[in-house]
N, C-alpha and C positions, 0 to 999 in steps of 0.2 A: 763278383759277377754283376751285381746290381749297378755298380758305378759304370762298368763297361757297357751295360745295356743303355744307361742314360747317355753316355758319350756316343754310342752308336746311333741313337735316335731311330729315325725311320730307315737308315741305311741297312739295317739288319746285322745280326751277330750270329756267327757260327763257331762252334767249338769242335776241334778235331784233335786226334793224336797223330803226331808226325812219326816218321820212321825211327826216331830215337826214343819214342815213348813219351815225348813231352806234350803237354797240352798247349795247343795253339788256338788263340782267339782271332777269328777273321772278321773284320768289320767292313761290310759293304763291298760293292763293286764300284770302281771309279772309271770315268770316261777317259781321263788322261792320267799319265804317270805324275804330271805336275800337281794335279788336284789331290792325288793320293799322297804325295810327298808333303803337301801343305797340311793334310789331315794328320799325318805322322807327327809333324811339328806341334800341332795342337795336343796330341796325346802325350808327347814328351813334356810339354809345358805343364800338363796335368799329372805328372809324376810317373808316367810309363816310359822309363828310360830305355827299355829294350824294344820299344815300338819301331817298326820298320815297314817299308813297302815290300810286299811279297806277291809273287804271281803263282797261281795254282792252276793245274789242269786236273780236274777231278779232285782226288785227295792227295795229289803229289805236287810238291813245290818245285818250281822250275826257276832258274836264274832270271832275274828281272831283265837282263840284257837279251836273253833268248826270247822272252815274251815280247819285248819291243821289236825284235827282228821279225818275229812271227806276225805281229800286227802290221808292220811295214809291208811284208810280203802280201798279206791279205788285201791291204789298201791298194797295192800296185796292180792287182788282178782285175 
């Protein structure tokens, strides 16, 4: 956890349990999906091979494509 805190820096780090009972570490909020993807690449290079971009609404993960669509709808309004 200490190494994750170091990697998260000022972005923030949250730990939750998903619906499968797995511990999920969430690092920060990103303005674009591209910047989140770049950060995932950094995590993978640092040994976190299961790192990925995820979208959450409250404590529930939603598909990234659904999150992108939701953001597009909000921007169109």
